[in-house]
C-alpha positions, -999 to 999 in steps of 0.1 A, spaced: -352 90 -515 -374 120 -522 -403 116 -545 -404 140 -575 -428 169 -567 -456 164 -593 -485 174 -571 -497 137 -570 -485 103 -562 -466 83 -588 -495 67 -607 -490 30 -617 -512 19 -647 -524 -17 -647 -552 -40 -659 -579 -47 -634 -578 -85 -632 -569 -100 -598 -535 -112 -612 -527 -78 -627 -536 -60 -595 -514 -85 -575 -485 -77 -598 -490 -39 -596 -492 -42 -558 -460 -62 -558 -442 -35 -577 -456 -8 -553 -445 -28 -523 -410 -33 -537 -407 3 -545 -418 16 -511 -395 -9 -494 -365 -1 -516 -369 36 -515 -381 40 -479 -414 56 -489 -450 52 -477 -475 32 -498 -495 64 -505 -465 77 -525 -479 54 -553 -514 52 -567 -526 22 -587 -548 32 -616 -569 5 -632 -573 7 -670 -596 -17 -689 -580 -30 -720 -596 -44 -752 -583 -78 -744 -602 -77 -711 -634 -65 -727 -635 -91 -755 -635 -125 -739 -656 -146 -764 -630 -147 -792 -594 -160 -795 -569 -132 -792 -554 -140 -826 -588 -133 -842 -589 -96 -833 -554 -83 -829 -532 -103 -807 -514 -97 -774 -510 -59 -778 -546 -56 -769 -536 -62 -732 -513 -32 -733 -527 -7 -758 -550 14 -736 -525 14 -708 -498 27 -731 -521 53 -744 -527 65 -708 -489 66 -703 -483 86 -734 -511 111 -725 -497 116 -690 -526 100 -671 -503 75 -655 -465 77 -648 -455 41 -653 -472 8 -662 -469 -27 -649 -473 -56 -673 -468 -93 -676 -438 -94 -700 -453 -122 -720 -482 -99 -729 -459 -71 -742 -452 -69 -780 -416 -68 -790 -419 -33 -806 -427 -5 -782 -448 26 -791 -426 56 -799 -418 75 -767 -421 45 -744 -396 21 -730 -396 -11 -709 -373 1 -682 -371 -26 -656 -379 -63 -650 -384 -77 -616 -368 -110 -605 -386 -138 -624 -411 -160 -607 -416 -197 -615 -415 -200 -654 -432 -233 -656 -467 -241 -669 -491 -260 -646 -516 -286 -656 -549 -284 -636 -577 -309 -636 -606 -317 -612 -590 -350 -605 -555 -337 -599 -539 -360 -624 -510 -352 -647 -514 -343 -683 -501 -377 -694 -527 -395 -673 -558 -378 -689 -581 -404 -704 -579 -406 -742 -603 -381 -759 -605 -358 -728 -611 -321 -734 -584 -296 -725 -591 -259 -726 -565 -232 -734 -564 -198 -750 -527 -201 -759 -517 -213 -793 -483 -223 -779 -499 -245 -753 -524 -259 -778 -495 -269 -801 -474 -283 -773 -502 -303 -758 -512 -318 -792 -476 -327 -798 -475 -346 -765 -511 -359 -766 -526 -358 -801 -556 -378 -788 -569 -349 -767 -597 -325 -778 -583 -290 -773 -609 -262 -770 -607 -224 -767 -606 -213 -730 -603 -175 -725 -606 -154 -693 -585 -146 -663 -573 -172 -639 -605 -172 -618 -627 -174 -649 -608 -204 -662 -610 -222 -629 -648 -217 -628 -650 -230 -664 -631 -261 -653 -654 -266 -623 -684 -263 -646 -672 -290 -669 -663 -269 -700 -631 -289 -701 -615 -318 -681 -582 -299 -677 -564 -267 -685 -529 -251 -684 -520 -219 -665 -487 -202 -656 -472 -213 -622 -461 -177 -617 -497 -164 -618 -509 -192 -595 -482 -184 -570 -489 -146 -571 -526 -154 -564 -518 -179 -536 -532 -208 -556 -500 -228 -563 -505 -251 -534 -538 -264 -547 -538 -302 -550 -550 -300 -586 -519 -281 -597 -493 -303 -614 -462 -283 -626 -449 -292 -660 -412 -297 -665 -397 -270 -688 -382 -299 -709 -417 -312 -716 -433 -278 -721 -410 -249 -728 -427 -217 -715 -437 -186 -734 -412 -158 -739 -413 -136 -708 -433 -161 -687 -431 -154 -650 -417 -119 -655 -432 -86 -644 -420 -55 -663 -424 -17 -657 -429 6 -687 -424 44 -686 -421 74 -709 -387 75 -725 -380 111 -714 -392 108 -678 -359 107 -659 -376 110 -625 -396 78 -629 -365 61 -644 -347 68 -611 -375 54 -591 -379 22 -612 -341 16 -611 -346 4 -575 -365 -27 -584 -347 -40 -615 -332 -75 -616 -302 -76 -640 -302 -114 -646 -339 -114 -655 -334 -84 -678 -305 -102 -695 -328 -132 -700 -355 -110 -714 -331 -93 -739 -322 -128 -753 -358 -142 -753 -373 -111 -769 -346 -109 -796 -355 -145 -804 -392 -136 -806 -386 -105 -826 -366 -123 -853 -395 -148 -856 -420 -120 -858 -438 -137 -829 -475 -129 -822 -505 -147 -808 -509 -162 -843 -476 -183 -840 -467 -210 -815 -433 -200 -802 -416 -209 -769 -384 -196 -754 -366 -196 -721 -332 -182 -710 -313 -191 -679 -284 -170 -665 -257 -188 -644 -222 -175 -635 -222 -149 -662 -234 -173 -690 -267 -174 -706 -284 -205 -720 -313 -199 -743 -337 -227 -754 -363 -220 -782 -390 -239 -800 -414 -233 -829 -443 -255 -837 -471 -260 -862 -505 -250 -845 -517 -287 -847 -485 -299 -830 -476 -321 -860 -441 -306 -864 -417 -288 -841 -382 -275 -842 -362 -268 -811 -326 -258 -802 -304 -241 -777 -276 -215 -777 -251 -207 -749 -228 -177 -745 -218 -147 -724 -247 -128 -708 -239 -97 -728 -243 -116 -761 -279 -125 -752 -296 -106 -781 -272 -121 -806 -278 -156 -792 -316 -150 -796 -313 -139 -832 -290 -167 -841 -312 -194 -825 -342 -180 -844 -323 -181 -877 -313 -217 -871 -349 -228 -864 -363 -209 -894 -337 -226 -916 -346 -260 -903 -384 -254 -906 -383 -240 -941 -403 -213 -958 -438 -206 -945 -436 -227 -914 -448 -198 -892 -473 -184 -916 -506 -177 -899 
């Protein structure tokens, strides 16, 4: 395939963390292989986001998950990059006008992983141990499973959190298996994967997505080479579920869709931040009905929980 003649390589915008760069390089490698192009047909452009700059406060205290995408999307709208690579779980359900999430790569491992210096499982932590996490969802789910634990704020990229663990800030933490695998850390003896039935993942966990300008047909044609239809069907259902719940970093919400033989099964959960109450359910139907399944499951859980359950 011929690259569009723009006078420069196709510029891929990304955060500058080791995991974000690994994901951007994964997209570039898939594109060069699928399209028969040389690596220099694509340029990775690092953009520092507010979420990367402010690491001493919980995300929910200063704007939520959009702060990992805002500056990258501004660069995309201004034409400084041609597409952007994100972790789908960081992407708000409402896109800025003029931008579209155009492709999702095949999902990685969706599970959470428990890490401790001893390599024990979450259930084996001594009573009163300290667990660090920056995720309100993980905090609520952990306290539901282990209300005896002391859960503290634990922000930073994967390497930063591992250093905090080494220095004794906490006895254990939770990270996404997908990120650990992409960084070559999943084989560490301290990594204990959590079953999705015990800890339902975040909406979009394990999924890399590519964003572009809505009117850029040239980039749309390029990106089409790496899309994974089953993962995209899962995302439509999960994000419809999240959108109906008005999900943000201020609300503990989990959701996971599986596609098999043209059918989609969606599991969802909403929790109180302290883990004292949770409501969960599933919906199953044809893949093409994914968004409707997501909205329906959200309605059921909201009705069960009652007014104000997800109020920040």
